[in-house]
C-alpha positions as CSV (number, residue, x, y, z in Angstrom):
1,M,112.9,215.4,20.7
2,E,116.1,213.7,19.6
3,K,116.5,210.2,21.2
4,K,119.5,210.0,23.5
5,S,122.2,207.4,23.0
6,I,122.4,204.5,25.6
7,L,125.2,202.8,27.5
8,I,124.4,199.4,29.1
9,V,126.7,198.6,32.1
10,D,127.3,195.0,33.0
11,Q,124.4,194.0,30.6
12,L,122.0,195.0,33.4
13,Y,121.9,198.8,33.9
14,K,120.8,201.2,31.2
15,Y,122.2,204.8,31.2
16,E,121.3,207.7,28.8
17,I,124.1,209.9,27.6
18,D,123.2,213.4,28.5
19,Q,126.3,215.2,27.3
20,V,129.7,214.4,25.9
21,L,132.7,216.5,27.1
22,E,135.7,216.6,24.7
23,G,139.2,216.7,25.9
24,G,142.6,216.7,24.2
25,M,143.0,212.9,24.2
26,G,139.7,211.6,25.6
27,R,136.0,212.1,26.2
28,V,133.8,212.1,29.3
29,Y,130.2,210.9,28.9
30,L,127.7,212.3,31.4
31,L,125.2,209.6,32.2
32,T,121.8,209.3,33.9
33,R,120.4,205.9,34.8
34,K,117.0,205.2,33.3
35,S,116.2,201.6,34.1
36,N,117.5,198.2,35.0
37,I,117.3,195.3,32.6
38,G,117.3,193.1,35.7
39,E,116.1,194.3,39.1
40,S,117.1,193.2,42.6
41,S,116.3,194.4,46.1
42,L,120.0,195.3,46.6
43,D,120.1,197.4,43.4
44,N,117.0,199.2,44.5
45,N,118.4,200.0,47.9
46,L,121.6,201.3,46.4
47,Y,119.7,203.4,43.9
48,E,117.4,205.0,46.5
49,K,119.7,205.6,49.5
50,S,122.8,207.7,49.0
51,F,124.4,206.5,52.3
52,L,124.3,202.9,50.9
53,Q,125.8,204.1,47.6
54,D,128.8,205.5,49.5
55,A,129.4,202.1,51.2
56,F,129.9,200.2,47.9
57,K,132.8,200.6,45.5
58,F,130.5,200.6,42.5
59,P,126.8,201.3,43.3
60,Y,124.7,201.7,40.2
61,R,124.0,205.4,40.8
62,K,121.5,207.6,39.2
63,K,124.3,209.9,37.9
64,L,127.7,208.7,36.5
65,A,130.5,210.0,34.4
66,A,132.3,207.6,32.0
67,K,135.8,208.5,30.8
68,T,137.3,207.0,27.7
69,I,139.9,207.7,25.0
70,K,139.6,208.9,21.5
71,E,142.2,206.7,19.9
72,N,143.4,203.1,20.4
73,S,147.0,204.3,20.4
74,L,146.3,205.8,23.8
75,L,144.9,202.6,25.3
76,R,148.2,201.7,27.1
77,D,148.3,205.1,28.9
78,F,144.6,204.8,29.8
79,E,145.1,201.4,31.3
80,R,148.0,202.7,33.2
81,E,145.9,205.5,34.6
82,C,143.1,203.1,35.6
83,I,145.6,200.8,37.4
84,I,146.9,203.7,39.4
85,W,143.4,205.2,40.0
86,L,141.9,201.9,41.2
87,G,144.5,201.9,44.1
88,L,143.5,205.4,45.3
89,N,140.8,206.4,47.7
90,G,140.3,208.8,50.6
91,V,139.0,212.3,51.4
92,G,139.1,214.7,48.5
93,I,139.9,212.1,45.9
94,A,137.5,211.4,43.1
95,P,137.1,207.5,43.1
96,L,137.2,205.2,40.2
97,L,134.1,203.1,40.7
98,K,134.6,200.6,37.9
99,V,136.4,199.9,34.7
100,A,133.9,198.5,32.2
101,K,134.2,197.3,28.6
102,I,131.0,198.3,26.7
103,N,130.7,197.6,23.0
104,G,134.4,197.0,22.8
105,I,135.3,200.3,24.4
106,I,137.0,200.7,27.8
107,Y,135.3,203.2,30.2
108,A,136.4,204.4,33.6
109,L,133.2,205.0,35.6
110,M,133.2,207.7,38.3
111,P,130.7,209.8,40.2
112,R,129.2,212.6,38.2
113,Y,130.2,216.0,39.6
114,S,128.4,219.2,39.2
115,Y,131.2,221.4,37.8
116,S,134.9,222.2,38.4
117,L,136.9,224.7,40.3
118,R,137.3,226.6,37.0
119,D,133.5,227.2,37.0
120,L,133.6,228.4,40.6
121,L,136.4,230.8,39.8
122,R,134.4,232.2,36.9
123,S,131.2,232.6,38.8
124,Q,132.8,234.4,41.8
125,V,129.9,233.3,44.0
126,I,132.2,232.1,46.8
127,G,134.6,234.3,48.8
128,K,138.3,233.8,48.3
129,T,139.0,232.5,51.8
130,E,136.1,230.1,51.7
131,L,137.2,228.9,48.2
132,A,140.7,228.3,49.4
133,K,139.4,226.3,52.4
134,L,137.5,224.0,50.0
135,L,140.9,222.7,48.8
136,I,141.7,221.4,52.3
137,A,140.1,218.0,51.4
138,P,141.9,217.3,48.1
139,I,145.2,218.5,49.6
140,T,144.7,216.2,52.6
141,G,143.9,213.3,50.3
142,L,146.9,213.9,48.0
143,S,149.1,214.3,51.1
144,N,148.0,210.9,52.4
145,I,148.5,209.3,49.0
146,H,152.0,210.8,48.6
147,I,153.0,209.5,52.1
148,T,151.7,206.0,51.5
149,K,152.3,205.5,47.8
150,G,154.9,208.2,46.8
151,L,152.5,209.6,44.1
152,V,153.0,212.9,42.3
153,H,149.9,214.0,40.4
154,Q,151.6,216.3,37.9
155,D,148.5,217.9,36.4
156,I,146.9,219.9,39.2
157,K,144.7,222.7,37.8
158,P,141.2,224.0,38.4
159,E,139.8,221.8,35.6
160,N,140.9,218.7,37.5
161,L,139.4,219.8,40.8
162,L,135.8,218.6,40.6
163,C,133.0,220.0,42.7
164,F,130.0,218.2,44.2
165,E,127.1,220.3,45.4
166,D,124.8,219.0,48.0
167,G,122.3,221.7,48.9
168,K,124.3,224.6,50.3
169,N,127.5,222.5,50.8
170,I,130.2,222.2,48.2
171,S,133.0,219.5,48.2
172,I,136.0,219.4,45.9
173,F,137.7,216.2,44.6
174,L,140.9,215.8,42.8
175,S,140.7,213.8,39.5
176,D,142.7,212.8,36.4
177,W,145.7,210.6,37.1
178,G,146.7,210.2,33.5
179,I,150.3,211.5,33.9
180,A,150.9,210.7,37.5
181,N,154.4,209.7,38.5
182,L,155.0,206.8,40.9
183,Q,158.1,207.2,43.2
184,A,157.1,204.3,45.4
185,N,155.5,200.9,44.8
186,L,151.7,201.5,44.3
187,L,151.0,198.0,43.1
188,S,151.8,194.6,44.5
189,K,155.0,192.8,43.4
190,A,152.8,190.3,41.5
191,S,151.0,193.1,39.7
192,L,154.3,194.8,38.7
193,I,155.8,191.6,37.4
194,S,152.8,190.9,35.2
195,S,152.5,194.6,34.1
196,K,153.9,195.8,30.9
197,F,153.6,199.5,31.9
198,T,156.5,201.8,32.7
199,F,155.9,204.0,35.7
200,Q,157.9,207.2,35.1
201,T,157.5,210.9,34.8
202,M,156.1,211.9,31.4
203,V,158.2,215.0,30.9
204,G,156.6,217.7,28.8
205,F,153.1,216.6,29.6
206,G,150.8,218.7,31.8
207,T,149.3,222.1,31.7
208,L,151.9,224.7,31.2
209,P,150.7,227.6,33.4
210,Y,150.6,225.2,36.4
211,M,153.8,223.2,35.7
212,A,156.8,223.7,38.0
213,P,159.9,225.1,36.4
214,E,161.9,222.0,37.1
215,R,159.5,219.8,35.1
216,L,160.6,221.8,32.0
217,L,164.3,221.1,32.7
218,S,164.5,217.5,34.1
219,Y,162.9,214.1,34.2
220,S,162.8,214.4,38.0
221,S,159.4,215.2,39.5
222,T,158.8,215.4,43.3
223,I,156.1,216.5,45.7
224,S,157.5,220.1,45.1
225,A,156.0,220.0,41.6
226,D,152.5,219.4,42.9
227,I,153.0,222.1,45.7
228,F,154.0,224.6,42.9
229,S,150.8,223.7,41.0
230,F,148.6,224.3,44.1
231,G,150.4,227.6,44.6
232,I,149.4,228.8,41.2
233,V,145.8,227.7,41.8
234,F,145.8,229.6,45.1
235,F,147.3,232.7,43.3
236,E,144.4,232.4,40.8
237,I,141.9,232.2,43.6
238,L,143.3,235.2,45.4
239,T,144.0,237.5,42.4
240,G,141.7,236.2,39.6
241,E,144.7,236.0,37.2
242,L,147.9,234.1,36.5
243,P,151.4,235.5,37.1
244,Y,152.4,235.5,33.4
245,N,152.9,238.1,30.7
246,I,150.6,236.9,27.9
247,S,152.8,238.5,25.3
248,K,155.7,236.2,26.2
249,P,156.1,232.4,26.1
250,I,155.1,231.0,29.5
251,D,157.8,228.3,29.4
252,N,160.5,231.0,29.2
253,Q,158.9,232.9,32.1
254,L,158.9,229.7,34.2
255,V,162.5,228.8,33.5
256,N,164.0,232.3,34.0
257,G,161.9,233.0,37.2
258,E,160.1,236.0,35.6
259,Y,156.7,234.7,36.8
260,Y,157.8,234.8,40.4
261,F,158.8,238.5,40.3
262,A,155.5,239.2,38.6
263,A,153.6,237.3,41.3
264,K,155.5,239.1,44.0
265,K,154.6,242.5,42.6
266,I,150.9,241.7,42.3
267,L,150.7,240.1,45.8
268,S,152.5,243.1,47.4
269,G,149.2,245.0,47.0
270,Y,147.4,242.9,49.5
271,S,147.2,244.2,53.0
272,S,146.8,240.8,54.6
273,R,150.2,239.1,54.2
274,K,149.7,235.6,55.4
275,F,148.1,234.1,52.3
276,P,150.2,236.0,49.7
277,E,153.5,235.0,51.5
278,A,152.4,231.4,51.6
279,I,151.6,231.4,47.9
280,L,155.1,232.9,47.1
281,L,156.7,230.1,49.2
282,M,154.7,227.5,47.3
283,I,155.8,228.8,43.8
284,H,159.4,229.8,44.6
285,P,161.6,228.9,41.6
286,Q,164.3,227.5,43.9
287,L,163.3,224.1,45.3
288,E,165.1,224.5,48.6
289,K,163.1,227.7,49.3
290,R,159.7,226.2,48.4
291,I,157.3,224.8,51.0
292,Q,158.3,221.2,51.3
293,C,155.2,219.4,52.7
294,Y,151.4,219.6,52.6
295,K,151.0,219.9,56.3
296,D,152.5,223.4,56.2
297,I,150.0,224.4,53.5
298,L,147.1,223.0,55.4
299,R,148.1,224.8,58.6
300,I,148.2,228.1,56.7
301,I,144.9,227.6,54.9
302,K,143.1,226.5,58.1
303,S,144.3,229.7,59.9
304,L,142.9,232.1,57.2
C-alpha cells in the first residue's frame, strides 16, 4: 500500500492526506487526523466529543479540509479571502477554522464536508421540495451577513454549497469567498489602515451560468446578483437543467435576456405555479423586477 503524505498542524497534530481536489486556481486537501505529537486532556476531549468541537473555533478534528493556492502570484487574493472569511460565521456558513503556515505554504483549514449540492443533484436521492428547503440555512446565513457586513458572495453555485451528512440528516453550508465583494466595512478601521488589499468587485470572475447579467456589463454588484445565482440554482433543482441553449454563447444569452424566455417556457409546464413564479422573479433580467431581499425567498421556500 502506498504511504500517504502527511501534514503537521501547529507542530502538534499529524494529518494524513486522503485526497487532493484540483480547482482552477487552488487545491483542497482532504485530511484525516492520525495522531498527536503532543497529547493533552483538552485535545482528547475535543477529539472525542463533537459537541465540544463545535464550541471551539479550531478544534483539532478527526476530519479536516485544507484549502491552498497553486501559484504564489495568487497569494494576495488568497489572503484577502481568508481575511473576509475569518470575519464570517453563522447558520449555513462553512467556517474558516484556522489559517496555518505549514512547510512554507498557507492553508485555510475548514471542516471536511461529505459532498456538494452538485453531487446531490446528480444522485437525485432527495425530492425537489426537500432539496430546495435544505438551502434555507445558507440563504439565512448569507442574508444575515449581507445585513451586517454588506457582503455579496458573487460565486453561488452547487459546487460551493457543501453538504454535511449526519446519519439521515443533511445540512448545507455556503463556502468559497474568493471573489466576494464588500459594500460595507467588514474589518475594523485599524485592519483596513494596515491592509494593502483592495475590496472591490472582480468583474469577469465567477461561474458564467450562475452570473447575473449586470455583472457582465458593469463593475456594480449588489445583493440582486446573489439572488439571481440562487434563482438559477433553484431552476436547476426543479428542472434538472440550466435555461441556456448549449449551441450559443451563454454570455450573449444573459445580456440579451434570451435565458429568461427559455426559463419561462420550461417552467410553464409545471402545474404548481408558486415555485416556478418565484424562480422567474429571482432571475428576471430587469433589476427592478427581481426579488429584492432574502426574506421574500425564504418565505416562499418555507411555504412549499
